[in-house]
C-alpha positions as CSV (number, residue, x, y, z in Angstrom):
1,M,-28.4,-55.6,35.4
2,A,-30.5,-56.3,32.5
3,F,-30.5,-54.3,29.1
4,I,-32.1,-54.4,25.7
5,A,-30.1,-54.7,22.6
6,N,-31.0,-54.7,18.7
7,P,-33.0,-52.5,17.9
8,G,-35.5,-53.3,15.2
9,P,-38.8,-52.0,13.7
10,V,-40.8,-52.3,17.1
11,G,-38.5,-51.6,20.0
12,Y,-35.5,-53.7,20.9
13,R,-35.7,-57.4,19.5
14,E,-33.3,-58.6,22.4
15,M,-33.1,-58.7,26.2
16,W,-29.7,-59.6,28.2
17,I,-28.6,-59.4,31.4
18,M,-24.7,-59.2,32.8
19,R,-22.8,-58.8,35.9
20,P,-22.0,-55.1,37.2
21,D,-18.7,-55.3,35.8
22,G,-19.4,-56.1,32.3
23,T,-18.6,-60.2,32.7
24,G,-21.4,-63.3,32.1
25,A,-23.2,-61.4,29.5
26,R,-26.0,-63.4,28.2
27,K,-29.2,-63.1,26.2
28,L,-32.3,-64.1,28.0
29,F,-35.1,-63.6,25.6
30,E,-35.4,-62.8,21.6
31,V,-38.4,-61.7,19.3
32,D,-38.9,-61.5,15.9
33,A,-38.8,-58.9,13.4
34,N,-42.6,-58.1,14.5
35,G,-42.0,-57.8,18.4
36,G,-39.9,-56.0,20.5
37,F,-39.2,-54.8,24.0
38,S,-38.9,-51.4,26.6
39,G,-37.3,-50.9,29.8
40,A,-36.9,-53.5,32.9
41,E,-37.3,-53.8,36.2
42,W,-36.4,-56.8,38.3
43,S,-39.1,-58.8,41.0
44,P,-38.5,-58.7,44.7
45,D,-36.7,-61.9,45.0
46,G,-34.7,-60.9,41.5
47,R,-36.5,-64.5,39.9
48,R,-38.4,-62.4,37.5
49,L,-38.2,-59.6,35.2
50,S,-40.8,-57.1,33.9
51,F,-40.7,-55.3,30.7
52,E,-42.8,-53.4,28.0
53,W,-43.4,-56.0,24.8
54,G,-44.9,-54.7,21.7
55,Q,-46.1,-56.8,18.9
56,R,-47.2,-55.6,15.5
57,I,-50.5,-57.1,14.7
58,G,-51.1,-56.1,11.1
59,D,-51.0,-52.0,10.6
60,K,-51.2,-51.6,14.2
61,E,-48.4,-51.9,17.2
62,D,-49.7,-53.7,20.7
63,W,-47.8,-53.1,23.6
64,K,-48.4,-54.5,27.5
65,M,-46.4,-54.9,30.5
66,V,-45.5,-58.2,31.3
67,S,-42.8,-60.4,33.7
68,R,-41.0,-63.6,32.7
69,D,-39.2,-66.3,34.6
70,L,-35.6,-66.1,34.4
71,Q,-35.4,-69.5,34.0
72,G,-38.3,-69.7,31.1
73,G,-41.5,-70.1,30.7
74,P,-44.3,-67.6,29.1
75,P,-44.6,-64.2,29.8
76,E,-47.4,-63.3,32.0
77,T,-49.3,-60.2,31.4
78,A,-49.4,-57.7,34.5
79,I,-50.7,-54.6,33.0
80,P,-52.2,-54.7,29.7
81,A,-51.4,-51.1,28.2
82,G,-50.4,-47.3,28.4
83,I,-47.5,-47.5,30.9
84,V,-45.5,-44.4,31.8
85,D,-43.4,-45.8,34.1
86,W,-43.4,-48.3,36.7
87,S,-41.5,-50.0,40.2
88,W,-41.7,-53.0,41.5
89,S,-42.6,-53.0,45.3
90,P,-41.1,-55.3,48.4
91,D,-44.4,-56.2,49.1
92,W,-45.0,-57.8,45.3
93,R,-47.4,-54.7,44.3
94,M,-46.5,-53.5,40.9
95,I,-46.7,-49.3,41.1
96,Y,-47.5,-47.8,37.7
97,S,-48.2,-44.3,36.2
98,T,-50.1,-44.4,33.2
99,D,-50.7,-41.3,30.8
100,E,-54.3,-39.9,30.9
101,P,-54.5,-37.4,27.6
102,Q,-58.3,-36.6,28.6
103,S,-57.2,-34.9,31.8
104,G,-54.8,-32.5,29.5
105,P,-51.1,-33.3,28.2
106,G,-48.7,-34.8,30.4
107,S,-51.3,-35.7,33.0
108,C,-50.7,-39.3,34.7
109,N,-52.0,-40.9,37.8
110,F,-50.4,-43.8,40.1
111,W,-52.4,-47.5,39.9
112,T,-51.4,-50.5,41.6
113,V,-52.0,-54.2,41.4
114,D,-51.1,-57.1,43.3
115,L,-49.0,-60.2,41.9
116,N,-48.3,-63.8,42.6
117,R,-45.2,-64.1,44.1
118,R,-44.7,-67.5,41.9
119,T,-46.4,-67.2,38.5
120,G,-46.2,-62.9,38.5
121,K,-50.3,-63.1,37.6
122,P,-52.2,-60.4,38.9
123,L,-54.4,-61.5,42.2
124,A,-56.7,-58.7,41.5
125,P,-57.9,-56.1,39.0
126,A,-55.6,-52.8,39.5
127,R,-56.7,-50.0,41.4
128,R,-56.3,-46.0,41.0
129,L,-54.0,-44.8,44.2
130,T,-54.2,-41.0,42.7
131,N,-56.8,-38.7,40.8
132,W,-54.1,-35.7,39.4
133,A,-54.5,-33.6,36.6
134,G,-52.4,-31.1,34.7
135,F,-48.8,-32.9,35.5
136,C,-47.4,-36.2,34.8
137,I,-45.3,-38.5,37.2
138,D,-42.4,-40.7,36.4
139,N,-39.6,-42.5,38.1
140,P,-41.5,-44.0,41.0
141,S,-38.8,-45.7,43.9
142,V,-40.5,-47.9,46.8
143,T,-38.6,-47.8,50.3
144,A,-37.4,-51.4,51.4
145,D,-40.2,-51.7,53.5
146,A,-42.8,-50.8,51.0
147,R,-44.4,-47.5,52.9
148,L,-42.6,-45.0,51.4
149,L,-42.9,-44.0,47.5
150,A,-40.6,-41.5,45.9
151,F,-41.3,-39.8,42.2
152,R,-40.6,-37.3,40.1
153,R,-43.8,-34.7,39.5
154,W,-43.2,-32.4,36.4
155,S,-45.2,-30.1,34.1
156,P,-44.4,-28.7,30.7
157,Q,-45.2,-25.7,29.4
158,G,-44.9,-24.9,25.1
159,D,-45.4,-21.7,23.7
160,V,-45.4,-19.6,20.7
161,Y,-42.8,-16.5,20.5
162,V,-42.5,-14.3,17.7
163,A,-39.9,-11.9,16.8
164,S,-38.8,-9.5,13.8
165,L,-36.1,-10.3,11.6
166,E,-33.2,-7.7,10.7
167,N,-30.3,-8.6,8.7
168,K,-30.6,-12.3,9.1
169,K,-30.7,-11.6,13.1
170,L,-33.4,-10.7,15.7
171,N,-34.1,-6.9,16.0
172,T,-34.9,-7.4,19.7
173,S,-33.2,-9.0,22.7
174,L,-35.9,-11.3,23.3
175,P,-38.6,-12.5,21.1
176,R,-42.2,-11.7,22.4
177,R,-44.5,-14.3,23.6
178,L,-47.8,-14.9,21.6
179,T,-49.6,-17.6,23.4
180,L,-50.8,-16.8,26.7
181,S,-52.6,-19.7,27.7
182,E,-51.2,-22.8,30.2
183,G,-50.1,-25.6,28.4
184,S,-48.9,-27.1,25.3
185,N,-48.7,-24.4,22.0
186,Y,-46.7,-25.2,19.0
187,P,-46.2,-23.2,15.9
188,T,-46.7,-24.7,12.2
189,S,-47.8,-22.2,9.8
190,W,-48.2,-18.4,9.0
191,T,-51.2,-17.1,7.1
192,A,-50.6,-16.1,3.4
193,D,-50.9,-12.7,4.2
194,N,-48.0,-12.6,7.2
195,T,-50.3,-11.2,9.7
196,A,-51.3,-14.4,11.9
197,V,-49.6,-17.8,13.3
198,I,-51.1,-20.8,12.9
199,F,-50.6,-23.1,15.8
200,E,-51.4,-26.2,17.7
201,S,-52.8,-26.3,21.5
202,F,-54.2,-28.9,23.8
203,Q,-57.5,-27.5,24.9
204,D,-60.7,-29.3,26.2
205,G,-58.9,-32.7,26.4
206,R,-57.9,-32.7,22.4
207,W,-55.3,-31.3,20.3
208,Q,-57.0,-28.8,18.2
209,I,-56.0,-25.7,15.4
210,F,-55.6,-21.8,16.4
211,K,-55.0,-18.9,14.7
212,Q,-53.8,-15.8,16.4
213,A,-53.0,-12.5,15.0
214,L,-49.8,-10.8,15.9
215,D,-51.3,-7.3,17.2
216,S,-54.2,-9.8,19.5
217,D,-53.9,-11.3,22.7
218,A,-56.5,-14.0,22.0
219,A,-56.6,-17.0,19.8
220,D,-59.1,-18.1,17.3
221,P,-60.0,-21.8,16.8
222,I,-60.2,-23.2,13.4
223,E,-63.2,-25.4,13.9
224,T,-63.2,-29.0,12.2
225,G,-66.2,-30.4,13.9
226,I,-64.7,-33.8,14.9
227,D,-63.9,-35.1,18.2
228,E,-60.4,-36.3,17.0
229,D,-56.9,-35.0,17.6
230,V,-55.8,-32.4,14.9
231,L,-52.1,-32.4,14.4
232,D,-49.2,-30.8,12.3
233,A,-51.4,-28.4,10.5
234,R,-50.1,-26.6,7.7
235,L,-51.4,-24.1,5.0
236,S,-51.9,-25.1,1.8
237,A,-50.5,-24.0,-1.0
238,E,-52.8,-21.5,-2.4
239,G,-53.3,-20.2,1.3
240,G,-57.1,-20.7,1.8
241,G,-57.3,-23.9,3.7
242,I,-55.4,-26.6,6.2
243,F,-54.1,-29.8,5.7
244,Y,-53.6,-31.6,8.9
245,V,-53.5,-35.2,10.4
246,A,-56.3,-36.1,12.3
247,V,-56.1,-39.2,14.3
248,P,-58.9,-40.6,17.3
249,K,-58.2,-39.6,20.6
250,G,-56.8,-41.8,22.8
251,S,-56.5,-44.7,20.0
252,V,-54.0,-47.6,19.6
253,P,-50.7,-46.4,17.5
254,S,-51.2,-47.5,13.8
255,P,-49.0,-46.1,11.0
256,M,-52.6,-45.3,8.8
257,R,-53.8,-42.0,9.7
258,K,-56.1,-39.5,8.0
259,V,-55.0,-36.5,6.3
260,M,-57.5,-33.9,5.8
261,S,-58.5,-30.6,4.7
262,V,-60.2,-27.7,6.2
263,P,-61.1,-23.8,5.1
264,L,-58.7,-21.6,7.1
265,S,-61.9,-19.9,8.3
266,G,-63.1,-23.6,9.6
267,G,-65.6,-25.3,9.1
268,T,-66.5,-29.1,7.4
269,P,-63.5,-31.2,7.2
270,K,-62.6,-33.5,3.8
271,L,-60.7,-36.7,3.9
272,V,-58.0,-36.0,1.3
273,M,-56.2,-39.7,2.2
274,S,-55.0,-42.7,4.4
275,S,-51.3,-42.3,4.7
276,N,-48.7,-43.9,7.1
277,T,-47.7,-40.2,6.8
278,Y,-44.1,-39.8,8.5
279,G,-44.9,-36.4,10.4
280,G,-47.6,-34.0,8.7
281,P,-48.0,-32.5,5.4
282,R,-46.2,-29.9,4.1
283,C,-46.9,-27.1,1.5
284,S,-44.6,-24.8,-1.0
285,R,-46.1,-21.0,-1.5
286,P,-47.0,-19.2,-4.7
287,P,-46.4,-19.7,-7.6
288,S,-45.8,-23.3,-6.5
289,T,-48.7,-25.7,-5.7
290,L,-47.3,-28.2,-4.8
291,C,-47.8,-30.0,-1.2
292,A,-46.4,-33.4,-0.4
293,I,-46.1,-36.2,2.5
294,A,-43.6,-38.7,3.5
295,E,-44.3,-42.4,4.4
296,Q,-41.6,-44.7,5.6
297,T,-41.4,-47.9,3.7
298,P,-42.2,-51.6,5.8
299,D,-38.6,-52.0,6.3
300,R,-37.9,-48.6,7.8
301,E,-35.4,-48.1,5.2
302,Q,-36.5,-45.6,2.7
303,L,-38.8,-42.3,3.3
304,I,-40.8,-41.8,0.1
305,F,-42.0,-38.3,-0.6
306,T,-45.5,-38.1,-2.6
307,A,-47.4,-35.0,-4.1
308,F,-51.2,-34.4,-2.9
309,D,-53.9,-32.1,-3.2
310,S,-57.2,-31.3,-1.6
311,D,-58.8,-34.4,-3.6
312,S,-56.5,-37.2,-3.6
313,R,-52.6,-38.9,-3.5
314,G,-50.7,-37.6,-6.5
315,R,-47.3,-39.0,-7.9
316,E,-44.1,-40.2,-6.2
317,L,-41.7,-36.9,-6.0
318,T,-38.3,-39.0,-4.5
319,R,-37.0,-41.2,-2.1
320,F,-34.8,-41.2,0.8
321,K,-32.2,-43.9,1.9
322,T,-32.7,-44.0,6.1
323,D,-31.4,-46.4,8.9
324,P,-33.7,-48.8,9.9
325,K,-32.2,-49.0,13.3
326,S,-33.0,-44.8,13.7
327,Y,-36.5,-44.6,12.0
328,F,-37.9,-42.2,14.5
329,N,-35.0,-40.0,13.9
330,Y,-35.8,-37.9,10.7
331,V,-37.2,-34.6,10.4
332,W,-37.9,-32.9,7.1
333,D,-39.4,-29.7,5.2
334,L,-40.3,-28.5,1.6
335,S,-38.6,-25.5,0.1
336,P,-41.2,-22.5,-0.7
337,D,-40.8,-22.9,-4.2
338,G,-41.5,-26.7,-4.0
339,T,-38.1,-28.0,-5.6
340,R,-36.4,-29.3,-2.9
341,I,-36.9,-31.3,-0.1
342,A,-34.3,-31.0,3.3
343,V,-33.7,-33.9,5.2
344,L,-32.2,-34.2,8.4
345,K,-31.0,-37.3,10.8
346,G,-31.4,-36.2,14.7
347,S,-28.3,-35.2,16.3
348,E,-26.2,-35.0,13.5
349,N,-24.5,-32.3,11.7
350,R,-25.3,-33.3,7.9
351,I,-28.6,-31.6,5.9
352,T,-29.6,-33.4,2.8
353,I,-30.9,-31.5,-0.1
354,L,-33.0,-33.7,-2.5
355,S,-34.1,-32.0,-5.9
356,L,-37.5,-32.6,-7.3
357,R,-36.2,-31.3,-10.9
358,G,-33.8,-34.2,-11.6
359,E,-30.9,-32.6,-9.8
360,R,-27.8,-34.4,-8.0
361,L,-28.2,-34.7,-4.4
362,R,-26.2,-32.6,-2.3
363,E,-25.2,-32.4,1.3
364,I,-24.7,-29.6,3.5
365,T,-22.2,-30.3,6.6
366,V,-23.0,-27.5,9.7
367,S,-19.8,-26.2,10.3
368,R,-19.1,-26.0,14.4
369,W,-22.7,-27.9,15.3
370,N,-22.9,-31.5,15.7
371,E,-26.2,-31.6,17.3
372,L,-28.7,-30.9,15.1
373,Q,-32.6,-31.5,16.3
374,S,-34.8,-29.6,13.5
375,V,-34.9,-28.2,9.8
376,D,-37.2,-25.6,8.5
377,W,-36.7,-23.4,5.3
378,E,-36.4,-19.5,5.5
379,S,-38.9,-18.0,3.2
380,R,-36.8,-17.4,0.2
381,G,-35.4,-20.9,0.3
382,E,-31.9,-19.9,0.4
383,E,-31.0,-21.1,3.8
384,L,-32.2,-22.9,6.4
385,F,-33.2,-22.4,10.1
386,V,-31.9,-25.7,12.6
387,S,-31.7,-25.9,15.9
388,S,-28.8,-27.5,17.7
389,H,-28.0,-28.6,21.5
390,T,-25.3,-26.9,23.5
391,T,-23.6,-28.1,26.8
392,D,-26.2,-25.6,28.8
393,G,-29.4,-25.4,26.4
394,V,-30.2,-25.0,22.8
395,V,-29.7,-22.3,19.9
396,L,-31.7,-21.4,16.6
397,L,-29.4,-21.1,13.9
398,R,-29.8,-19.7,10.3
399,V,-27.5,-21.9,8.1
400,D,-27.0,-21.1,4.6
401,Q,-25.7,-23.4,1.6
402,R,-22.1,-23.8,2.1
403,G,-22.8,-24.8,5.8
404,K,-21.9,-21.6,7.8
405,A,-24.2,-21.0,10.9
406,H,-25.4,-17.9,12.4
407,V,-27.0,-18.0,16.0
408,V,-30.3,-16.4,15.7
409,W,-31.5,-17.3,19.0
410,E,-30.1,-18.9,22.3
411,H,-32.2,-20.7,25.1
412,K,-30.5,-22.1,28.2
413,G,-31.2,-24.6,30.5
414,K,-34.2,-26.7,29.1
415,I,-34.5,-29.0,26.3
416,A,-37.7,-31.0,25.7
417,P,-37.8,-34.3,25.8
418,W,-37.8,-36.7,22.6
419,N,-41.5,-37.6,23.0
420,W,-43.2,-34.4,23.9
421,P,-45.2,-33.3,22.4
422,P,-46.9,-36.2,23.9
423,S,-48.6,-37.9,21.2
424,K,-47.6,-41.4,19.5
425,W,-48.6,-39.8,16.3
426,L,-46.0,-36.8,16.3
427,V,-42.4,-38.1,14.4
428,G,-39.0,-35.9,15.1
429,P,-37.4,-34.1,17.8
430,S,-39.2,-31.4,20.3
431,A,-36.2,-28.8,20.3
432,P,-37.1,-25.0,19.6
433,W,-37.8,-24.4,16.2
434,A,-38.7,-21.5,13.5
435,V,-41.5,-21.1,11.3
436,P,-40.7,-18.0,9.1
437,S,-43.6,-15.7,7.7
438,P,-44.1,-15.6,3.8
439,D,-42.3,-12.7,3.5
440,G,-39.8,-13.1,5.9
441,H,-39.9,-10.2,8.3
442,H,-41.0,-12.4,11.4
443,I,-40.6,-16.3,12.6
444,A,-42.3,-17.8,14.9
445,I,-40.6,-19.9,17.6
446,Y,-41.4,-22.9,19.7
447,E,-40.1,-22.7,23.2
448,W,-40.2,-25.2,26.1
449,N,-40.1,-25.0,29.5
450,M,-40.7,-28.0,32.1
451,N,-41.1,-27.6,36.0
452,A,-40.2,-30.8,37.8
453,N,-39.4,-31.7,41.6
454,M,-38.9,-35.0,43.4
455,W,-42.1,-35.8,45.8
456,M,-42.9,-38.5,48.3
457,M,-46.2,-40.6,49.1
458,E,-47.1,-42.6,52.1
459,N,-50.4,-44.6,52.6
460,F,-50.5,-45.8,49.3
């Protein structure tokens, strides 16, 4: 069997093989700190291994599917980029699925390419096998006679729910679904008057910002006038505008992204700064006027928190030490009064509170819950909303400063995968989270479902 080891800034730096009983382990390939591996698939004769190989070039990462002889020799590119999953057919075809976001979030299609049995080089350009939209496909498996292809077909649904809070608990048995469109929606903020939720939605081939009143069945777009993905939109501190991250559709992942601003009513966007922002912007509420971003150092060992306003980057606020081997695992939020930052490393039970007034760092250990996935301050800045995995789903918790947790809402059976919403630009988990209204009377909840079944295809 083949496996990867030694995580680095770009994937895993080592490719190993060993026998099924764990003996005979040996390292096959290794790359420097600017490279990394992901996944592995054997050739039909077992003499070559295919895997994804990434390289950092400047401020970008370039990934491609390659194969390599186990006895040595250079890697041979089989598929340039954009792989979701793949399988090496017994007749030496590479069957693979690609992400096609222009057809909708989570839309994928199968392609195939014939490979030379000795060198692994493509014999002809890849050709499309399917022309589907509205769902993704992965886990392909080809029968020994290469006549049937089994695969998993799945489609996501992300929705915004709202609920009233009473005595720190929901005063209804179930939150009410606010967004009624099919596809992917997730909440980020409220308007300053507590009457509408600001959320992201994938529509017309890209991520966009919407606003929907609590008493309405329809959402209003917040127009930005640019044909880019608009991500992690947050209400500005004074309440009249939106800060967000803008990235080109279908672009190669790059650490540098544009932080933009636009009026809440929509209009011409304004570039605030370029940043390798970790997640998106966060803003406090009046009387505080602080907005902040987090940026990760090149060695992945620190998060640097920096103030900004609608015109430019401001002063450095504080720093937080991170594990370079878990650089995608952190989430954070700015307190409503702009005096503290809460940081959580996913799947742990500790929340770190960083003071922006020179006070000592504090840690909150959440009792009885060890799989925390998200963190958001409640409206008064006294407690935190966090989500946690359970044995049969997830729960949304309200945690006080001593670490005592109260279950606010429970969702059984479904947990979003780590890479959903499907964007290379979003950092952090996609377990349900809560966004409280400024007055603390309501919360908007992100809720996720997936429909998945195994399918089989012939004549491919």
